[in-house]
C-alpha positions in Angstrom: 0.1 0.1 0.0 2.9 2.4 0.8 4.3 1.7 -2.6 1.3 2.6 -4.2 0.6 5.8 -2.3 3.9 6.9 -3.3 3.5 5.9 -6.8 0.3 7.9 -6.7 2.1 10.8 -5.0 -0.3 10.9 -2.2 1.7 12.5 0.4 -0.9 12.3 3.2 -1.3 8.4 2.7 2.2 7.7 2.3 3.1 9.7 5.5 0.6 7.8 7.4 1.4 4.1 6.2 5.3 5.3 6.8 4.8 5.8 10.3 3.3 2.4 10.8 6.2 0.6 8.8 8.9 2.5 10.3 10.0 -0.2 12.7 10.0 -2.8 9.9 12.6 -1.0 7.8 15.3 -3.7 8.2 12.8 -6.4 6.5 13.1 -7.3 3.1 10.0 -9.3 2.5 6.5 -8.9 2.5 3.5 -11.4 2.3 2.8 -11.2 -1.4 6.2 -9.9 -3.0 9.7 -9.2 -2.1 10.6 -5.5 -1.5 12.9 -3.6 0.8 10.6 -1.9 3.3 13.6 0.8 3.8 13.4 1.5 0.2 9.9 1.9 0.2 10.0 4.1 3.2 12.6 6.4 1.4 10.4 6.7 -1.2 7.9 8.2 1.2 10.1 10.3 2.8 11.5 11.9 -0.5 7.7 12.3 -1.6 7.1 14.1 1.9 10.2 16.5 0.9 12.6 15.0 3.5 15.5 14.2 1.9 17.8 13.5 4.9 15.6 10.9 6.0 14.9 9.5 2.6 18.9 9.2 2.2 19.0 7.3 5.5 16.5 4.9 4.4 18.1 4.4 0.9 21.4 3.8 2.7 19.8 1.2 4.9 18.1 -0.6 2.1 21.3 -1.1 0.4 23.1 -2.4 3.3 20.2 -4.9 4.3 20.2 -5.9 0.5 23.7 -6.1 -0.3 24.0 -8.4 2.7 21.8 -10.9 1.0 22.6 -10.0 -2.5 19.1 -9.1 -3.4 20.1 -7.5 -6.9 16.8 -6.1 -8.2 16.0 -4.1 -4.9 19.8 -2.8 -5.0 19.1 -1.4 -8.6 15.9 -0.1 -7.5 17.1 1.7 -4.6 20.5 3.0 -6.2 18.1 4.4 -8.9 16.0 6.1 -6.4 19.0 7.3 -4.4 20.5 8.6 -7.7 17.1 10.4 -8.3 17.4 12.1 -4.6 20.9 13.2 -5.1 20.1 14.8 -8.3 17.1 16.5 -7.1 18.1 17.6 -3.7 21.8 17.3 -3.3 23.2 19.2 -6.3 26.9 19.1 -5.4 26.8 15.3 -5.4 26.0 15.0 -8.9 29.0 12.5 -9.6 27.8 10.2 -6.8 24.2 10.3 -8.4 25.5 9.4 -11.8 27.6 6.3 -10.4 24.5 4.9 -9.0 22.4 5.8 -12.0 25.1 4.1 -14.1 25.1 1.0 -11.7 21.3 0.9 -11.7 21.0 0.9 -15.7 23.5 -1.7 -16.2 22.0 -4.0 -13.6 18.4 -3.3 -15.1 19.8 -4.4 -18.5 21.5 -7.4 -17.2 18.5 -8.6 -15.3 16.4 -7.6 -18.2 14.4 -5.3 -16.1 12.6 -2.0 -17.1 12.0 1.3 -15.0 8.5 2.6 -15.3 9.6 5.8 -13.1 7.8 8.9 -12.7 
C-alpha cells in the first residue's frame, strides 16, 4: 500500500503508512512480494520532502539488500537514491551518476524495465 501511495504521490497517505512501517525498515520481504521496506520508506520520505530521512532509508536498504545479495532491490534503491541526489543534493552529482550508471547496467543485465515517474 505504501508503494502505491508513493506512486500516486499521495503525501498524506504515504506519510501515514510510513509511520506504521518504520519499525520494519530492516525487513526485505512482505507477504505478497519481495521488497525492501527501507527503500519504500525512502520513497515516502522523498515524496514528503524529507531528503535526509529518505537518504538514510535508501542507505539502510542498500546495506540490508547487499548482505543478502538482493540484486533487483539494490538496483531500484540505487536508482531512487540517484534521483534524490540529483534533485536535492546538487553538489553530489558525480555520486548520483555512479548510482544511476550502476542501476542502468543492472536493469539491462536482469532484463528489467523501470517505468519511473
